[in-house]
N, C-alpha and C positions, 0 to 999 in steps of 0.2 A: 828649632827651625828645621823643616823638612829639606833634606839635601836634594830631593828630586826637583825642588823649585829652582835650584841653581841652573839646571840644564835648560831652562826656558828663557834665560837671559841672553840678549843679543848685543853685539856691537853693530851699530848702524852707521854707515858711511855715506856721506852726501858730497857730490861734486858740485861746486858753485862756480858759475861763470860770471865774472864781474863786468860791468859796463866798459871798463878800460882794457878789456881783453885778457886779463889775468884769470887763472883758474886756481881753485883751492879745494882740497879735500878736508871736510870737517866731519867730526864724529860725535855721536852721543850713544846712550844706551837705550835699550828697550826690552820688552818682555812679551812673550806669546800669551794671548788670552783667548777667550771664546772658543775653547776646544782646539786651539792651535790655528784657527782660521785667520785671526787678525793679530796685529802687533800694536801694543800701546806704548807710547813714548811721550816726551815733552814736546810742546808745540812751538816754543819760542825760537828754536833753531831753524825753522822753516821760513821765517820772515827775514828776507834779505833786502836791505834798503837800496843798494847800488848794484844789484845783480839778480840772478835767478838760479835755481837748482836744476841741473841738467840730468842728474841720475841719483837714485836712491837705492842702496843695496845694504845687505846685512851679512854678517858672518856669525854662524852658530858656534857653540862650544865644540861640536863635533867636526868643525872645519868646513861645513857646507857654505857656499856663497849663494845668496838669494837676491834676486832683483825684486824691488818693492815698488808699489804705487801708493800714493797718498789718497786716502778715502775720505777722511774728515779731519778738520783742524780748528782749534780754538786756542787763543792766547789772550788773556785779559788779567793782568796782575794788578788788581785793584787793592785798595786799602783793606776792604772788608772781606774780599773773597779772591782766591787765586784760581783761575781757570787756565790751565796750561797743559794741553794734551793734544796729541795727534794719533789718529788711527791709520795704520798702514796695512797693506795686504800683499803677500807674495804673489808675483805674477804667475808662478807655477806652484800649485799646492804642495806645501811641505808638511810632512806628517809629524805633528807635534801635539801633545796632549793639552798644552796650554796651562797656565797657572790659575788656580782658583781665586776668585775675588771674594774677600770677606763680606759677609752679608750685613755686618754692623760694626761699629767702632768698639769691638769687644776685646781688642788686644791690650796687653799689659803695658807697663811703662816703657820697656825696652823694645826696640825694633831693629831690624837689620836692613841696611841699604846696600844694594848690589849694583855694580857697574864696572865699566872699563875706563878708568881715568887715564887720559893721555894714551889710549889704546893699550894700556898695560893690563895684565891679568896674571893669574897663577897657573903654572904648568902642573903636570900630573904629580910632581914631587914637591909642590908647594913653593917653588921659586918664582919670584916676580919676573916676568918676561914681557917683551914687546910683542904684541899679537902678530905683527907682520913679519917677525923674524923667525917664526916657527912654521915649518911647512905643513905639518899635520899633527894630529893628536889633540887631546882635550886641553883647552885653555879656559880656565874658570874665571868668572868675574871676581874682583876684589870686594870683600865685604867689610862693612864697618858697623859695629854695634853702637846705636845711639839711644838717647833718652829724650823724651819730649820736655820742652821747657814748661815750667809751671806758669810763667808769665804770658806766654803766647803758644797756644797748642799746635800751631802749624810750624813751629821751629824745632829742629832737631839739634841736640848737642852731642858731639862724639864723646863716648865714654872713655876711650883710650886711643891714642895715636891720632893721625890725621892723614888724609890723602888729597891729592890735587883735585880740583873741581872740574876742570875741563874734561869733557867726555862722560861725566856722571849724569848729565841731564837726561831725564827719562828713565833712569834706573829705578827698579821696583823697591818699594818699602814694604817689608814683610813683617807679619806678626809672629807670635811665638810658634804657631802651627805651620808657618810657611805660606800663609795665604796673603794675597795682595791687599794692602790697606792704603796705599798711596804711591805717588811718583815723586822722585826727586826733581826739584825745579831749579833752584838758584840759591845764591847766598843772600841772606837778609840781614840788614844792619839798621840799627836805630840808636838813639841815645843810651838806651838802657840794656840793649841786648844785641848780640851778634851770633848768628848761627846759620843753619842750612834750612832753607824753606822747602817744604814739600806739600803736595796737594793732599790735604787731610781727608780721610774717609771716602776717597773715590767718589767725587762729585756724581750726582745722579745723571748728569748730562752724558758723560761717556758711556755709562752703563746702559742708559736708555738707547743711545745710538747703537751700541753693540747689539742689544737685543733686537733692534729694528733691522740691522744688517743681517743678523742670523736668521731672522724670520723670512728674509727674501731668498 
């Protein structure tokens, strides 16, 4: 897996104002795409039943704080197809190369999921730290090597260890060469299988949407 891909992963922070007057900061993960012009993440965190999002921002591995705006949003977790993505854009252009999107499902059995569970990450010497407790310096996302289930292709099984789920939503799923093949979405459970659901093969819809945005 290409280490350069790690630097394109972001911690996304959203402030939610609830109808009862309470505020909460929620987080998920994301990744720069489209030559760094846009950020791709999961869509389900943007649907708030009893409130609304007042701000969206992100923190890069280098410690930069970015204000974001929502460009496009889809969330439809059906039985046959999972569409769960959002496209964000920095309000001020941030110079990032963006991660490459795999052109086909050519990756092997193992994939790497990257993200910031519970706002946790790895510091420069490999210790797990809370991202808000470190003033500066590189805080890398935590990675988990997974394999695809033979029973259901959109399910990932961790090969070793486990990490908390909260905050991983929208984290990139990378193939052996470090290219983007999917997004982490949610936990999936049924009678015969329990695992982590991800958007398989990068649905054509976000790719076409990104192409359209870039054309403008």
